[in-house]
SEDREN-956627 format. One record per residue (C-alpha): z negated, y, x; residue number from 1. Coordinates in pm, 1 decimal. Layout:
! residues N
<site><c3>Z</c3><c2>Y</c2><c1>X</c1><pos>NUM</pos></site>
...
END
This chain:
! residues 274
<site><c3>6.1</c3><c2>36.1</c2><c1>-16.0</c1><pos>1</pos></site>
<site><c3>-90.8</c3><c2>226.6</c2><c1>278.7</c1><pos>2</pos></site>
<site><c3>270.1</c3><c2>153.3</c2><c1>408.3</c1><pos>3</pos></site>
<site><c3>407.9</c3><c2>286.3</c2><c1>113.1</c1><pos>4</pos></site>
<site><c3>244.6</c3><c2>557.1</c2><c1>50.0</c1><pos>5</pos></site>
<site><c3>310.2</c3><c2>683.1</c2><c1>442.1</c1><pos>6</pos></site>
<site><c3>684.3</c3><c2>628.0</c2><c1>318.0</c1><pos>7</pos></site>
<site><c3>693.4</c3><c2>880.4</c2><c1>88.8</c1><pos>8</pos></site>
<site><c3>763.6</c3><c2>1194.2</c2><c1>262.7</c1><pos>9</pos></site>
<site><c3>1077.4</c3><c2>1067.3</c2><c1>430.1</c1><pos>10</pos></site>
<site><c3>1205.1</c3><c2>917.8</c2><c1>45.1</c1><pos>11</pos></site>
<site><c3>1165.5</c3><c2>1242.3</c2><c1>-59.0</c1><pos>12</pos></site>
<site><c3>1330.1</c3><c2>1419.8</c2><c1>233.4</c1><pos>13</pos></site>
<site><c3>1636.6</c3><c2>1220.9</c2><c1>233.7</c1><pos>14</pos></site>
<site><c3>1633.3</c3><c2>1313.1</c2><c1>-133.2</c1><pos>15</pos></site>
<site><c3>1659.2</c3><c2>1646.2</c2><c1>-67.9</c1><pos>16</pos></site>
<site><c3>1863.4</c3><c2>1610.8</c2><c1>177.9</c1><pos>17</pos></site>
<site><c3>2124.0</c3><c2>1419.1</c2><c1>-50.5</c1><pos>18</pos></site>
<site><c3>2061.0</c3><c2>1715.2</c2><c1>-351.4</c1><pos>19</pos></site>
<site><c3>2109.8</c3><c2>1999.3</c2><c1>-86.6</c1><pos>20</pos></site>
<site><c3>2492.1</c3><c2>1820.8</c2><c1>25.8</c1><pos>21</pos></site>
<site><c3>2602.3</c3><c2>1758.9</c2><c1>-261.1</c1><pos>22</pos></site>
<site><c3>2467.3</c3><c2>2123.0</c2><c1>-387.6</c1><pos>23</pos></site>
<site><c3>2620.6</c3><c2>2222.4</c2><c1>-62.8</c1><pos>24</pos></site>
<site><c3>2991.3</c3><c2>2095.6</c2><c1>-193.6</c1><pos>25</pos></site>
<site><c3>2939.0</c3><c2>2174.2</c2><c1>-536.1</c1><pos>26</pos></site>
<site><c3>2913.7</c3><c2>2527.9</c2><c1>-391.8</c1><pos>27</pos></site>
<site><c3>3209.8</c3><c2>2542.9</c2><c1>-152.7</c1><pos>28</pos></site>
<site><c3>3409.9</c3><c2>2314.0</c2><c1>-413.8</c1><pos>29</pos></site>
<site><c3>3336.2</c3><c2>2596.5</c2><c1>-689.6</c1><pos>30</pos></site>
<site><c3>3446.6</c3><c2>2876.6</c2><c1>-396.4</c1><pos>31</pos></site>
<site><c3>3775.0</c3><c2>2647.0</c2><c1>-279.8</c1><pos>32</pos></site>
<site><c3>3904.4</c3><c2>2675.9</c2><c1>-608.5</c1><pos>33</pos></site>
<site><c3>3849.6</c3><c2>3014.7</c2><c1>-688.8</c1><pos>34</pos></site>
<site><c3>4030.7</c3><c2>3135.4</c2><c1>-310.7</c1><pos>35</pos></site>
<site><c3>4291.0</c3><c2>2875.4</c2><c1>-546.8</c1><pos>36</pos></site>
<site><c3>4263.5</c3><c2>3097.0</c2><c1>-793.7</c1><pos>37</pos></site>
<site><c3>4271.6</c3><c2>3436.5</c2><c1>-615.5</c1><pos>38</pos></site>
<site><c3>4616.7</c3><c2>3302.3</c2><c1>-433.5</c1><pos>39</pos></site>
<site><c3>4732.9</c3><c2>3101.2</c2><c1>-778.1</c1><pos>40</pos></site>
<site><c3>4716.7</c3><c2>3504.7</c2><c1>-924.9</c1><pos>41</pos></site>
<site><c3>4903.8</c3><c2>3659.2</c2><c1>-619.1</c1><pos>42</pos></site>
<site><c3>5176.7</c3><c2>3431.9</c2><c1>-661.0</c1><pos>43</pos></site>
<site><c3>5179.8</c3><c2>3478.1</c2><c1>-987.2</c1><pos>44</pos></site>
<site><c3>5163.9</c3><c2>3883.3</c2><c1>-965.5</c1><pos>45</pos></site>
<site><c3>5481.3</c3><c2>3845.6</c2><c1>-761.6</c1><pos>46</pos></site>
<site><c3>5633.2</c3><c2>3657.2</c2><c1>-950.3</c1><pos>47</pos></site>
<site><c3>5573.9</c3><c2>3912.9</c2><c1>-1287.3</c1><pos>48</pos></site>
<site><c3>5752.0</c3><c2>4200.6</c2><c1>-1044.0</c1><pos>49</pos></site>
<site><c3>6068.0</c3><c2>4006.9</c2><c1>-984.8</c1><pos>50</pos></site>
<site><c3>6113.1</c3><c2>3989.3</c2><c1>-1382.2</c1><pos>51</pos></site>
<site><c3>6042.9</c3><c2>3555.6</c2><c1>-1325.8</c1><pos>52</pos></site>
<site><c3>5858.2</c3><c2>3541.3</c2><c1>-1606.7</c1><pos>53</pos></site>
<site><c3>5870.0</c3><c2>3147.0</c2><c1>-1650.6</c1><pos>54</pos></site>
<site><c3>5710.4</c3><c2>3074.7</c2><c1>-1316.3</c1><pos>55</pos></site>
<site><c3>5453.2</c3><c2>3387.3</c2><c1>-1302.0</c1><pos>56</pos></site>
<site><c3>5291.3</c3><c2>3189.8</c2><c1>-1639.0</c1><pos>57</pos></site>
<site><c3>5313.3</c3><c2>2865.8</c2><c1>-1479.6</c1><pos>58</pos></site>
<site><c3>5150.0</c3><c2>3048.0</c2><c1>-1162.6</c1><pos>59</pos></site>
<site><c3>4835.9</c3><c2>3209.4</c2><c1>-1417.3</c1><pos>60</pos></site>
<site><c3>4757.0</c3><c2>2918.5</c2><c1>-1595.9</c1><pos>61</pos></site>
<site><c3>4680.3</c3><c2>2738.5</c2><c1>-1337.2</c1><pos>62</pos></site>
<site><c3>4441.5</c3><c2>3050.0</c2><c1>-1172.0</c1><pos>63</pos></site>
<site><c3>4260.5</c3><c2>2990.7</c2><c1>-1526.0</c1><pos>64</pos></site>
<site><c3>4203.4</c3><c2>2631.1</c2><c1>-1496.9</c1><pos>65</pos></site>
<site><c3>4065.7</c3><c2>2683.3</c2><c1>-1114.0</c1><pos>66</pos></site>
<site><c3>3906.8</c3><c2>2994.9</c2><c1>-1245.3</c1><pos>67</pos></site>
<site><c3>3799.8</c3><c2>2986.7</c2><c1>-1629.1</c1><pos>68</pos></site>
<site><c3>3659.3</c3><c2>3335.1</c2><c1>-1516.6</c1><pos>69</pos></site>
<site><c3>3975.5</c3><c2>3520.9</c2><c1>-1374.6</c1><pos>70</pos></site>
<site><c3>4006.6</c3><c2>3721.6</c2><c1>-1634.1</c1><pos>71</pos></site>
<site><c3>4312.5</c3><c2>3994.6</c2><c1>-1469.8</c1><pos>72</pos></site>
<site><c3>4498.6</c3><c2>3668.2</c2><c1>-1417.4</c1><pos>73</pos></site>
<site><c3>4462.6</c3><c2>3593.1</c2><c1>-1846.7</c1><pos>74</pos></site>
<site><c3>4529.9</c3><c2>3923.1</c2><c1>-1921.7</c1><pos>75</pos></site>
<site><c3>4887.7</c3><c2>3874.1</c2><c1>-1671.2</c1><pos>76</pos></site>
<site><c3>4937.6</c3><c2>3583.7</c2><c1>-1848.2</c1><pos>77</pos></site>
<site><c3>4990.3</c3><c2>3723.9</c2><c1>-2181.0</c1><pos>78</pos></site>
<site><c3>5146.8</c3><c2>4056.6</c2><c1>-2109.6</c1><pos>79</pos></site>
<site><c3>5377.0</c3><c2>3782.6</c2><c1>-1959.7</c1><pos>80</pos></site>
<site><c3>5467.1</c3><c2>3590.6</c2><c1>-2268.2</c1><pos>81</pos></site>
<site><c3>5491.9</c3><c2>3947.7</c2><c1>-2436.8</c1><pos>82</pos></site>
<site><c3>5742.1</c3><c2>3999.3</c2><c1>-2249.9</c1><pos>83</pos></site>
<site><c3>5907.7</c3><c2>3702.6</c2><c1>-2300.3</c1><pos>84</pos></site>
<site><c3>5897.8</c3><c2>3791.3</c2><c1>-2656.0</c1><pos>85</pos></site>
<site><c3>6228.6</c3><c2>3953.2</c2><c1>-2817.6</c1><pos>86</pos></site>
<site><c3>6182.5</c3><c2>4228.0</c2><c1>-3086.1</c1><pos>87</pos></site>
<site><c3>6356.5</c3><c2>4160.7</c2><c1>-3401.0</c1><pos>88</pos></site>
<site><c3>6432.7</c3><c2>3817.1</c2><c1>-3301.1</c1><pos>89</pos></site>
<site><c3>6304.1</c3><c2>3583.1</c2><c1>-3558.6</c1><pos>90</pos></site>
<site><c3>6375.0</c3><c2>3273.6</c2><c1>-3427.5</c1><pos>91</pos></site>
<site><c3>6053.7</c3><c2>2998.2</c2><c1>-3451.7</c1><pos>92</pos></site>
<site><c3>6052.2</c3><c2>2977.0</c2><c1>-3087.3</c1><pos>93</pos></site>
<site><c3>6058.1</c3><c2>3341.6</c2><c1>-3016.0</c1><pos>94</pos></site>
<site><c3>5784.7</c3><c2>3443.7</c2><c1>-3262.2</c1><pos>95</pos></site>
<site><c3>5609.8</c3><c2>3119.3</c2><c1>-3114.9</c1><pos>96</pos></site>
<site><c3>5571.9</c3><c2>3320.1</c2><c1>-2762.4</c1><pos>97</pos></site>
<site><c3>5481.9</c3><c2>3648.0</c2><c1>-2962.6</c1><pos>98</pos></site>
<site><c3>5194.2</c3><c2>3429.1</c2><c1>-3112.7</c1><pos>99</pos></site>
<site><c3>5093.2</c3><c2>3287.1</c2><c1>-2714.4</c1><pos>100</pos></site>
<site><c3>5115.5</c3><c2>3552.1</c2><c1>-2622.1</c1><pos>101</pos></site>
<site><c3>4836.6</c3><c2>3723.6</c2><c1>-2860.5</c1><pos>102</pos></site>
<site><c3>4621.5</c3><c2>3387.1</c2><c1>-2828.8</c1><pos>103</pos></site>
<site><c3>4587.4</c3><c2>3537.8</c2><c1>-2501.6</c1><pos>104</pos></site>
<site><c3>4478.2</c3><c2>3877.3</c2><c1>-2521.6</c1><pos>105</pos></site>
<site><c3>4264.6</c3><c2>3779.2</c2><c1>-2793.1</c1><pos>106</pos></site>
<site><c3>4094.4</c3><c2>3587.4</c2><c1>-2585.5</c1><pos>107</pos></site>
<site><c3>4032.6</c3><c2>3857.9</c2><c1>-2308.6</c1><pos>108</pos></site>
<site><c3>3897.5</c3><c2>4047.1</c2><c1>-2620.5</c1><pos>109</pos></site>
<site><c3>3609.5</c3><c2>3753.3</c2><c1>-2688.9</c1><pos>110</pos></site>
<site><c3>3500.7</c3><c2>3836.9</c2><c1>-2258.8</c1><pos>111</pos></site>
<site><c3>3630.3</c3><c2>4170.1</c2><c1>-2322.4</c1><pos>112</pos></site>
<site><c3>3589.4</c3><c2>4317.5</c2><c1>-2642.4</c1><pos>113</pos></site>
<site><c3>3711.6</c3><c2>4754.6</c2><c1>-2510.2</c1><pos>114</pos></site>
<site><c3>4012.3</c3><c2>4650.9</c2><c1>-2299.7</c1><pos>115</pos></site>
<site><c3>4203.3</c3><c2>4860.0</c2><c1>-2493.4</c1><pos>116</pos></site>
<site><c3>4545.4</c3><c2>4716.0</c2><c1>-2307.2</c1><pos>117</pos></site>
<site><c3>4462.6</c3><c2>4359.3</c2><c1>-2506.2</c1><pos>118</pos></site>
<site><c3>4407.2</c3><c2>4570.7</c2><c1>-2818.1</c1><pos>119</pos></site>
<site><c3>4711.1</c3><c2>4742.3</c2><c1>-2750.3</c1><pos>120</pos></site>
<site><c3>4959.1</c3><c2>4443.1</c2><c1>-2615.6</c1><pos>121</pos></site>
<site><c3>4812.6</c3><c2>4285.3</c2><c1>-2980.7</c1><pos>122</pos></site>
<site><c3>4959.8</c3><c2>4603.5</c2><c1>-3209.6</c1><pos>123</pos></site>
<site><c3>5277.3</c3><c2>4621.6</c2><c1>-3049.8</c1><pos>124</pos></site>
<site><c3>5339.3</c3><c2>4255.9</c2><c1>-3081.2</c1><pos>125</pos></site>
<site><c3>5234.9</c3><c2>4240.4</c2><c1>-3463.8</c1><pos>126</pos></site>
<site><c3>5465.1</c3><c2>4563.4</c2><c1>-3498.5</c1><pos>127</pos></site>
<site><c3>5792.8</c3><c2>4413.2</c2><c1>-3324.0</c1><pos>128</pos></site>
<site><c3>5719.6</c3><c2>4050.6</c2><c1>-3576.1</c1><pos>129</pos></site>
<site><c3>5724.3</c3><c2>4300.0</c2><c1>-3781.9</c1><pos>130</pos></site>
<site><c3>5352.0</c3><c2>4244.9</c2><c1>-3919.5</c1><pos>131</pos></site>
<site><c3>5295.3</c3><c2>4505.9</c2><c1>-3992.6</c1><pos>132</pos></site>
<site><c3>4959.0</c3><c2>4543.0</c2><c1>-4207.0</c1><pos>133</pos></site>
<site><c3>4844.4</c3><c2>4366.6</c2><c1>-3883.0</c1><pos>134</pos></site>
<site><c3>4978.1</c3><c2>4598.3</c2><c1>-3656.0</c1><pos>135</pos></site>
<site><c3>4813.5</c3><c2>4873.6</c2><c1>-3832.4</c1><pos>136</pos></site>
<site><c3>4505.6</c3><c2>4709.6</c2><c1>-3812.3</c1><pos>137</pos></site>
<site><c3>4502.0</c3><c2>4686.4</c2><c1>-3427.9</c1><pos>138</pos></site>
<site><c3>4643.0</c3><c2>5109.0</c2><c1>-3372.4</c1><pos>139</pos></site>
<site><c3>4338.6</c3><c2>5171.9</c2><c1>-3540.3</c1><pos>140</pos></site>
<site><c3>4149.0</c3><c2>4982.9</c2><c1>-3342.5</c1><pos>141</pos></site>
<site><c3>4309.2</c3><c2>5124.3</c2><c1>-3039.3</c1><pos>142</pos></site>
<site><c3>4248.1</c3><c2>5461.3</c2><c1>-3168.1</c1><pos>143</pos></site>
<site><c3>3895.1</c3><c2>5356.1</c2><c1>-3186.0</c1><pos>144</pos></site>
<site><c3>3931.0</c3><c2>5261.7</c2><c1>-2828.9</c1><pos>145</pos></site>
<site><c3>4131.4</c3><c2>5547.5</c2><c1>-2673.3</c1><pos>146</pos></site>
<site><c3>4109.4</c3><c2>5821.3</c2><c1>-2985.4</c1><pos>147</pos></site>
<site><c3>4323.4</c3><c2>6088.1</c2><c1>-2676.5</c1><pos>148</pos></site>
<site><c3>4597.6</c3><c2>5859.8</c2><c1>-2698.8</c1><pos>149</pos></site>
<site><c3>4888.5</c3><c2>6022.3</c2><c1>-2907.7</c1><pos>150</pos></site>
<site><c3>5137.0</c3><c2>5643.4</c2><c1>-2947.0</c1><pos>151</pos></site>
<site><c3>4819.1</c3><c2>5481.1</c2><c1>-3122.2</c1><pos>152</pos></site>
<site><c3>4921.8</c3><c2>5737.6</c2><c1>-3368.1</c1><pos>153</pos></site>
<site><c3>5254.6</c3><c2>5783.0</c2><c1>-3398.5</c1><pos>154</pos></site>
<site><c3>5244.3</c3><c2>5389.5</c2><c1>-3432.0</c1><pos>155</pos></site>
<site><c3>5034.6</c3><c2>5422.0</c2><c1>-3727.8</c1><pos>156</pos></site>
<site><c3>5265.3</c3><c2>5735.2</c2><c1>-3931.1</c1><pos>157</pos></site>
<site><c3>5582.2</c3><c2>5502.3</c2><c1>-3809.9</c1><pos>158</pos></site>
<site><c3>5433.0</c3><c2>5194.1</c2><c1>-3938.9</c1><pos>159</pos></site>
<site><c3>5337.2</c3><c2>5452.2</c2><c1>-4280.2</c1><pos>160</pos></site>
<site><c3>5692.8</c3><c2>5584.8</c2><c1>-4279.4</c1><pos>161</pos></site>
<site><c3>5831.3</c3><c2>5197.2</c2><c1>-4252.8</c1><pos>162</pos></site>
<site><c3>5669.8</c3><c2>5103.3</c2><c1>-4588.7</c1><pos>163</pos></site>
<site><c3>5660.8</c3><c2>5348.8</c2><c1>-4822.6</c1><pos>164</pos></site>
<site><c3>6093.8</c3><c2>5473.9</c2><c1>-4678.6</c1><pos>165</pos></site>
<site><c3>6174.0</c3><c2>5120.7</c2><c1>-4874.4</c1><pos>166</pos></site>
<site><c3>5972.0</c3><c2>5088.1</c2><c1>-5125.3</c1><pos>167</pos></site>
<site><c3>6105.5</c3><c2>5454.0</c2><c1>-5267.3</c1><pos>168</pos></site>
<site><c3>6477.6</c3><c2>5330.6</c2><c1>-5196.4</c1><pos>169</pos></site>
<site><c3>6446.7</c3><c2>4989.1</c2><c1>-5396.9</c1><pos>170</pos></site>
<site><c3>6262.5</c3><c2>5265.7</c2><c1>-5721.4</c1><pos>171</pos></site>
<site><c3>6553.7</c3><c2>5466.2</c2><c1>-5683.6</c1><pos>172</pos></site>
<site><c3>6786.3</c3><c2>5173.5</c2><c1>-5711.9</c1><pos>173</pos></site>
<site><c3>6628.2</c3><c2>5049.9</c2><c1>-5971.3</c1><pos>174</pos></site>
<site><c3>6631.2</c3><c2>5359.9</c2><c1>-6207.2</c1><pos>175</pos></site>
<site><c3>7030.4</c3><c2>5347.4</c2><c1>-6146.9</c1><pos>176</pos></site>
<site><c3>7001.1</c3><c2>5669.9</c2><c1>-5873.6</c1><pos>177</pos></site>
<site><c3>7120.7</c3><c2>5726.4</c2><c1>-5535.8</c1><pos>178</pos></site>
<site><c3>6927.0</c3><c2>5633.8</c2><c1>-5290.9</c1><pos>179</pos></site>
<site><c3>6948.5</c3><c2>5911.9</c2><c1>-5068.5</c1><pos>180</pos></site>
<site><c3>7060.2</c3><c2>6170.0</c2><c1>-5333.5</c1><pos>181</pos></site>
<site><c3>6890.5</c3><c2>6469.1</c2><c1>-5335.2</c1><pos>182</pos></site>
<site><c3>6839.0</c3><c2>6506.9</c2><c1>-5650.5</c1><pos>183</pos></site>
<site><c3>6492.6</c3><c2>6388.3</c2><c1>-5781.2</c1><pos>184</pos></site>
<site><c3>6346.1</c3><c2>6096.5</c2><c1>-5980.5</c1><pos>185</pos></site>
<site><c3>6500.8</c3><c2>6127.7</c2><c1>-6332.3</c1><pos>186</pos></site>
<site><c3>6276.8</c3><c2>5845.3</c2><c1>-6457.6</c1><pos>187</pos></site>
<site><c3>5940.1</c3><c2>6033.7</c2><c1>-6480.2</c1><pos>188</pos></site>
<site><c3>5736.9</c3><c2>5595.6</c2><c1>-6465.4</c1><pos>189</pos></site>
<site><c3>5957.3</c3><c2>5520.4</c2><c1>-6179.6</c1><pos>190</pos></site>
<site><c3>5829.5</c3><c2>5800.6</c2><c1>-6015.3</c1><pos>191</pos></site>
<site><c3>5508.6</c3><c2>5787.9</c2><c1>-6063.2</c1><pos>192</pos></site>
<site><c3>5479.2</c3><c2>5377.1</c2><c1>-6048.3</c1><pos>193</pos></site>
<site><c3>5597.7</c3><c2>5422.7</c2><c1>-5670.1</c1><pos>194</pos></site>
<site><c3>5458.9</c3><c2>5713.0</c2><c1>-5600.7</c1><pos>195</pos></site>
<site><c3>5080.2</c3><c2>5582.3</c2><c1>-5641.6</c1><pos>196</pos></site>
<site><c3>5184.2</c3><c2>5342.4</c2><c1>-5398.5</c1><pos>197</pos></site>
<site><c3>5366.8</c3><c2>5552.9</c2><c1>-5142.5</c1><pos>198</pos></site>
<site><c3>5094.3</c3><c2>5916.1</c2><c1>-5147.5</c1><pos>199</pos></site>
<site><c3>4838.8</c3><c2>5696.2</c2><c1>-5003.7</c1><pos>200</pos></site>
<site><c3>5076.6</c3><c2>5615.0</c2><c1>-4730.0</c1><pos>201</pos></site>
<site><c3>5215.6</c3><c2>5925.9</c2><c1>-4717.5</c1><pos>202</pos></site>
<site><c3>4845.1</c3><c2>6140.5</c2><c1>-4669.3</c1><pos>203</pos></site>
<site><c3>4779.1</c3><c2>5856.5</c2><c1>-4420.4</c1><pos>204</pos></site>
<site><c3>5093.6</c3><c2>5931.4</c2><c1>-4167.1</c1><pos>205</pos></site>
<site><c3>5079.4</c3><c2>6289.3</c2><c1>-4193.7</c1><pos>206</pos></site>
<site><c3>4744.1</c3><c2>6289.6</c2><c1>-4028.7</c1><pos>207</pos></site>
<site><c3>4816.1</c3><c2>5990.5</c2><c1>-3762.7</c1><pos>208</pos></site>
<site><c3>5144.5</c3><c2>6233.9</c2><c1>-3670.5</c1><pos>209</pos></site>
<site><c3>4980.3</c3><c2>6566.5</c2><c1>-3694.8</c1><pos>210</pos></site>
<site><c3>4748.8</c3><c2>6420.8</c2><c1>-3447.2</c1><pos>211</pos></site>
<site><c3>5005.6</c3><c2>6301.5</c2><c1>-3229.8</c1><pos>212</pos></site>
<site><c3>5175.7</c3><c2>6614.5</c2><c1>-3230.0</c1><pos>213</pos></site>
<site><c3>4845.5</c3><c2>6765.5</c2><c1>-3152.1</c1><pos>214</pos></site>
<site><c3>4755.6</c3><c2>6591.1</c2><c1>-2832.2</c1><pos>215</pos></site>
<site><c3>5124.9</c3><c2>6593.7</c2><c1>-2726.1</c1><pos>216</pos></site>
<site><c3>5250.7</c3><c2>6912.1</c2><c1>-2803.3</c1><pos>217</pos></site>
<site><c3>5624.6</c3><c2>6837.5</c2><c1>-2748.2</c1><pos>218</pos></site>
<site><c3>5618.5</c3><c2>6490.6</c2><c1>-2921.6</c1><pos>219</pos></site>
<site><c3>6002.3</c3><c2>6508.6</c2><c1>-3081.6</c1><pos>220</pos></site>
<site><c3>5993.3</c3><c2>6197.8</c2><c1>-3213.9</c1><pos>221</pos></site>
<site><c3>5655.5</c3><c2>6223.2</c2><c1>-3449.9</c1><pos>222</pos></site>
<site><c3>5833.0</c3><c2>6573.6</c2><c1>-3561.0</c1><pos>223</pos></site>
<site><c3>6098.6</c3><c2>6326.9</c2><c1>-3705.2</c1><pos>224</pos></site>
<site><c3>5901.5</c3><c2>6140.7</c2><c1>-3845.4</c1><pos>225</pos></site>
<site><c3>5700.1</c3><c2>6452.0</c2><c1>-4008.4</c1><pos>226</pos></site>
<site><c3>6005.8</c3><c2>6542.9</c2><c1>-4149.7</c1><pos>227</pos></site>
<site><c3>6064.9</c3><c2>6237.5</c2><c1>-4265.6</c1><pos>228</pos></site>
<site><c3>5689.0</c3><c2>6206.5</c2><c1>-4447.1</c1><pos>229</pos></site>
<site><c3>5763.6</c3><c2>6526.3</c2><c1>-4612.7</c1><pos>230</pos></site>
<site><c3>6103.4</c3><c2>6401.4</c2><c1>-4778.9</c1><pos>231</pos></site>
<site><c3>5896.8</c3><c2>6102.4</c2><c1>-4898.3</c1><pos>232</pos></site>
<site><c3>5613.7</c3><c2>6327.1</c2><c1>-5021.0</c1><pos>233</pos></site>
<site><c3>5906.7</c3><c2>6580.8</c2><c1>-5197.2</c1><pos>234</pos></site>
<site><c3>6029.6</c3><c2>6260.4</c2><c1>-5419.9</c1><pos>235</pos></site>
<site><c3>5670.1</c3><c2>6267.2</c2><c1>-5528.8</c1><pos>236</pos></site>
<site><c3>5612.1</c3><c2>6618.7</c2><c1>-5642.4</c1><pos>237</pos></site>
<site><c3>5603.1</c3><c2>6691.6</c2><c1>-6030.1</c1><pos>238</pos></site>
<site><c3>5704.5</c3><c2>7025.7</c2><c1>-5961.0</c1><pos>239</pos></site>
<site><c3>6040.3</c3><c2>7149.5</c2><c1>-5879.9</c1><pos>240</pos></site>
<site><c3>5875.4</c3><c2>7407.6</c2><c1>-5683.7</c1><pos>241</pos></site>
<site><c3>5699.6</c3><c2>7214.2</c2><c1>-5476.5</c1><pos>242</pos></site>
<site><c3>5946.3</c3><c2>6912.7</c2><c1>-5356.2</c1><pos>243</pos></site>
<site><c3>6115.7</c3><c2>7265.9</c2><c1>-5275.6</c1><pos>244</pos></site>
<site><c3>5897.9</c3><c2>7353.2</c2><c1>-5085.3</c1><pos>245</pos></site>
<site><c3>5847.5</c3><c2>6976.3</c2><c1>-4859.3</c1><pos>246</pos></site>
<site><c3>6202.0</c3><c2>6988.6</c2><c1>-4786.5</c1><pos>247</pos></site>
<site><c3>6209.4</c3><c2>7312.0</c2><c1>-4652.5</c1><pos>248</pos></site>
<site><c3>5910.3</c3><c2>7204.9</c2><c1>-4454.9</c1><pos>249</pos></site>
<site><c3>6061.7</c3><c2>6857.3</c2><c1>-4353.8</c1><pos>250</pos></site>
<site><c3>6359.8</c3><c2>7120.9</c2><c1>-4212.0</c1><pos>251</pos></site>
<site><c3>6157.3</c3><c2>7381.4</c2><c1>-3993.3</c1><pos>252</pos></site>
<site><c3>6043.1</c3><c2>7026.1</c2><c1>-3833.0</c1><pos>253</pos></site>
<site><c3>6371.5</c3><c2>6935.7</c2><c1>-3758.9</c1><pos>254</pos></site>
<site><c3>6416.0</c3><c2>7305.1</c2><c1>-3621.4</c1><pos>255</pos></site>
<site><c3>6133.1</c3><c2>7203.5</c2><c1>-3387.3</c1><pos>256</pos></site>
<site><c3>6241.4</c3><c2>6868.5</c2><c1>-3260.2</c1><pos>257</pos></site>
<site><c3>6543.5</c3><c2>7031.8</c2><c1>-3207.5</c1><pos>258</pos></site>
<site><c3>6402.2</c3><c2>7302.7</c2><c1>-3000.1</c1><pos>259</pos></site>
<site><c3>6187.1</c3><c2>7088.7</c2><c1>-2767.9</c1><pos>260</pos></site>
<site><c3>6471.4</c3><c2>6848.8</c2><c1>-2748.5</c1><pos>261</pos></site>
<site><c3>6676.3</c3><c2>7125.7</c2><c1>-2585.5</c1><pos>262</pos></site>
<site><c3>6346.4</c3><c2>7224.4</c2><c1>-2358.7</c1><pos>263</pos></site>
<site><c3>6361.1</c3><c2>6869.3</c2><c1>-2238.6</c1><pos>264</pos></site>
<site><c3>6731.9</c3><c2>6900.6</c2><c1>-2150.3</c1><pos>265</pos></site>
<site><c3>6703.9</c3><c2>7183.4</c2><c1>-1973.8</c1><pos>266</pos></site>
<site><c3>6393.5</c3><c2>7136.9</c2><c1>-1740.3</c1><pos>267</pos></site>
<site><c3>6392.3</c3><c2>7037.5</c2><c1>-1438.4</c1><pos>268</pos></site>
<site><c3>6384.1</c3><c2>6643.6</c2><c1>-1368.4</c1><pos>269</pos></site>
<site><c3>6063.1</c3><c2>6558.9</c2><c1>-1204.9</c1><pos>270</pos></site>
<site><c3>6023.1</c3><c2>6479.6</c2><c1>-848.6</c1><pos>271</pos></site>
<site><c3>6069.3</c3><c2>6115.9</c2><c1>-759.9</c1><pos>272</pos></site>
<site><c3>5773.4</c3><c2>5896.5</c2><c1>-689.7</c1><pos>273</pos></site>
<site><c3>5602.9</c3><c2>5933.5</c2><c1>-341.2</c1><pos>274</pos></site>
END
């Protein structure tokens, strides 16, 4: 019994050594994987900058497998998928690529909810996938995170017009009126029905587009949509004087954006990047 007791310190020492060795292997293995992940990330970035998106995607996926905490690799992966997405192409393959990009952006947001690049990426993808309600939701999230960004406000205004205009054209066609004619609705029930749906969109668009111009005074694209929204509003006016005022205001915005475009065309080109 005494001999067995005397050997206990030796057994304990052996166990400690084994634990330290195994722990060291695990630690060095983890460090090795992180280094490999960084190498794959760098290879992926090089491929991405060369527009070799398929190759870049594989490198980023491997980097994430080696180091799941490497968020920059996941953000690059999402962006590489987004660059492969073709706006306007409605094939299943293309839509799947868009959804893959969205899924990866959302994984970034699960770890970093304030990652504005991911929010903006999702908003843009939904817009280009023609999922306008979802796009608007994400542009509003972008505005909440980055309230000084005029593009997000502009995008909400564009979506509002994209939802209001076709509905008004359908209502005019159903009322046997020229879609683009300057005449007001003759069917007042049809006008009231479509305007009840469109006026909230028109008001929201004015709010966001005017904010975009406030943030960027030479934002001619936003001015163009303010003009368009005044024309939407004009078709909802019951009073002919109010209608004329809306159309005159629309023309004034056309004049403003025309002047802005002239100023931009006359401005000297920016210096080349150093």
